[in-house]
C-alpha positions in Angstrom: -35.5 -45.2 2.2 -38.7 -46.2 3.5 -37.9 -49.5 5.8 -41.5 -51.2 4.6 -39.7 -50.8 0.8 -37.0 -53.3 2.2 -39.9 -56.5 2.1 -40.0 -56.0 -1.5 -36.5 -54.9 -3.5 -35.5 -58.0 -5.4 -31.5 -59.2 -6.2 -31.0 -57.1 -9.5 -29.1 -60.3 -10.6 -31.5 -62.9 -10.1 -34.1 -61.2 -11.0 -38.1 -61.6 -9.3 -37.6 -64.4 -7.9 -35.3 -63.0 -4.8 -35.7 -60.6 -2.5 -33.5 -59.3 -0.1 -32.6 -58.9 3.4 -31.6 -56.0 5.0 -28.8 -55.9 7.8 -29.4 -52.5 9.3 -26.9 -50.9 11.0 -28.7 -47.2 11.3 -33.1 -46.6 11.7 -35.1 -43.5 11.9 -38.3 -43.1 11.9 -39.1 -46.2 10.3 -36.7 -45.1 7.6 -33.0 -46.8 6.9 -30.5 -44.3 6.6 -27.5 -46.8 7.0 -27.4 -50.3 6.0 -27.1 -53.4 3.2 -29.4 -55.5 1.7 -27.9 -59.2 1.1 -29.0 -61.6 -1.6 -29.4 -65.2 0.1 -29.0 -66.8 -3.7 -26.1 -65.2 -5.2 -24.5 -63.7 -1.6 -24.2 -60.6 -3.4 -24.6 -57.5 -0.7 -26.0 -53.9 -2.1 -25.5 -50.4 0.1 -27.8 -48.0 1.3 -25.6 -44.8 2.2 -27.7 -41.8 4.0 -30.8 -43.3 2.8 -29.3 -43.7 -0.6 -29.7 -47.0 -2.1 -27.7 -48.3 -4.7 -28.7 -51.5 -6.5 -26.3 -51.3 -9.6 -25.2 -55.1 -9.8 -21.2 -55.1 -9.0 -18.4 -53.9 -10.6 -19.4 -50.7 -9.3 -18.4 -47.4 -11.1 -18.4 -44.1 -8.8 -21.6 -42.4 -9.2 -21.0 -39.0 -10.4 -21.3 -35.5 -9.3 -25.2 -34.7 -8.4 -26.5 -31.9 -11.6 -26.3 -28.9 -10.0 -29.8 -28.6 -12.2 -31.4 -31.0 -10.1 -33.3 -29.6 -7.2 -35.8 -31.1 -5.8 -37.0 -28.0 -4.0 -37.3 -26.2 -7.5 -40.0 -27.9 -9.4 -43.2 -26.1 -11.1 -45.8 -26.9 -9.2 -48.3 -27.0 -12.6 -45.8 -29.2 -13.6 -46.4 -31.6 -10.3 -50.3 -31.3 -11.0 -49.8 -32.5 -14.1 -47.9 -35.8 -13.6 -50.0 -36.7 -10.7 -53.0 -36.4 -12.8 -51.6 -38.9 -15.1 -50.5 -41.1 -12.6 -54.1 -41.5 -12.0 -53.6 -41.8 -8.5 -55.4 -39.0 -6.2 -54.5 -40.0 -2.5 -52.7 -43.1 -1.1 -52.2 -45.0 0.8 -49.7 -47.1 -2.1 -46.0 -46.8 -3.9 -45.5 -44.6 -6.8 -42.2 -45.0 -9.0 -40.4 -42.5 -11.0 -37.3 -43.2 -12.8 -35.0 -41.1 -14.6 -34.8 -36.7 -14.6 -38.3 -36.8 -13.6 -37.6 -38.1 -9.9 -36.8 -34.7 -9.0 -40.9 -34.4 -8.8 -40.8 -37.0 -5.7 -41.0 -35.4 -3.1 -43.7 -32.3 -4.8 -45.7 -35.7 -5.7 -45.1 -37.2 -1.8 -46.2 -33.7 -0.4 -49.1 -32.7 -3.4 -51.0 -36.4 -2.9 -50.4 -37.5 0.8 -50.3 -40.9 2.1 -47.4 -42.4 -0.6 -44.6 -42.9 -0.9 -42.7 -41.9 -4.1 -39.4 -44.3 -5.3 -36.9 -42.1 -7.4 -34.5 -44.4 -9.5 -32.4 -41.6 -10.3 -28.3 -41.0 -9.5 -28.8 -37.4 -9.3 -31.1 -38.3 -5.9 -27.7 -39.0 -4.5 -26.7 -35.5 -3.7 -30.5 -34.8 -2.1 -31.3 -34.9 2.1 -33.9 -38.1 3.1 -37.3 -36.6 3.2 -40.5 -38.4 4.3 -42.2 -40.0 1.6 -39.6 -40.2 -1.0 -37.3 -43.7 -0.9 -33.8 -42.7 -3.3 -32.0 -45.4 -5.2 -30.0 -45.8 -8.4 -30.4 -49.7 -10.6 -29.7 -50.2 -14.0 -31.4 -52.3 -16.2 -34.0 -54.2 -14.0 -36.7 -52.2 -11.5 -35.2 -54.0 -8.6 -38.7 -54.8 -7.2 -41.5 -57.9 -6.7 -44.2 -57.2 -9.6 -47.5 -55.4 -8.8 -45.2 -53.5 -6.8 -46.5 -49.8 -7.7 -49.8 -47.8 -8.6 -48.1 -46.1 -10.9 -44.8 -45.8 -12.8 -43.4 -42.8 -14.7 -40.8 -43.3 -17.0 -38.1 -40.1 -18.2 -35.0 -39.6 -20.3 -33.9 -42.4 -22.1 -36.6 -45.2 -22.0 -35.9 -48.6 -23.6 -37.5 -51.3 -24.5 -36.1 -53.2 -21.3 -37.7 -49.8 -19.1 -40.9 -50.6 -20.6 -41.0 -54.6 -19.1 -40.2 -53.8 -16.1 -42.4 -51.3 -15.8 -45.5 -54.0 -16.7 -44.2 -56.2 -14.7 -43.8 -53.6 -11.8 -46.7 -52.0 -11.9 -50.0 -53.2 -10.7 -53.3 -54.7 -12.5 -55.0 -51.2 -12.6 -51.9 -49.3 -12.5 -50.7 -46.6 -14.6 -47.4 -46.0 -16.6 -46.7 -42.8 -17.7 -43.6 -42.0 -20.3 -42.8 -38.3 -20.8 -41.0 -37.2 -24.2 -42.4 -41.2 -25.7 -41.4 -41.9 -29.1 -43.7 -43.9 -31.3 -41.9 -46.9 -31.1 -42.7 -47.2 -27.2 -46.3 -46.8 -27.9 -45.7 -49.8 -29.6 -44.5 -52.0 -27.2 -47.2 -51.1 -24.3 -49.5 -52.5 -27.1 -47.2 -55.7 -27.6 -47.2 -55.9 -23.8 -50.9 -56.0 -23.8 -51.4 -52.4 -22.2 -54.0 -49.8 -22.9 -52.9 -46.4 -24.3 -55.1 -44.1 -22.9 -53.5 -41.2 -24.2 -51.1 -40.5 -26.8 -50.1 -36.8 -27.5 -47.1 -34.1 -27.4 -44.5 -36.9 -26.3 -47.0 -37.9 -23.3 -47.6 -41.8 -23.4 -50.5 -43.2 -20.8 -51.0 -46.7 -20.1 -52.7 -49.2 -18.7 -53.3 -53.1 -18.3 -56.6 -53.5 -19.6 -59.2 -53.8 -17.9 -63.2 -53.7 -18.0 -63.9 -49.8 -16.9 -60.8 -48.6 -16.5 -60.6 -45.5 -15.0 -60.1 -41.8 -17.4 -57.4 -39.7 -16.8 -58.6 -37.8 -13.4 -58.6 -34.1 -12.6 -56.3 -33.9 -9.3 -57.3 -30.7 -6.4 -55.5 -27.7 -7.1 -52.5 -26.1 -5.4 
């Protein structure tokens, strides 16, 4: 987990008005490998072990063993190119978030775009190594970051209305929310949240806060 990110993490129990405070036990090259994140309001602590942050509200059950099908080292470069274009981020600096199974593309996106930190919010990342450009963590119903923390957010797997609400809060005003395997209800939800749908095709939904002169979908440089 990147050290700078710890200033943006909020208490999953108390919400966006309460940031967490880091008690670091081991930091290497600006990456927190061991430590605890504590809330000054509810006094709850959230552990960081092996660089992986557990932002679930207690009582915490034991996380399941990572799926053998989840592998950040074995991804399709074309898929990385596609996801980068959908997010509309061509270069750093900045922070992106991927929630769900698509977090396996976090390392590829971080390397391809360059200068970004990709937060992977997915339990299967527990089995991965700490890598530059990728912060691994797990949470429950909330995206545990202050509002406007991310240049782009990608949601995958089972996406709920709460996920969409949280993504709309946590993305910057010009940032995009990408939903894979999106349902028709997801389109209606983001529109109700005041976002503009930029793309809706083949199960992919791309939305953005309404602004004058919104940027079109971009093509990234070739791999």
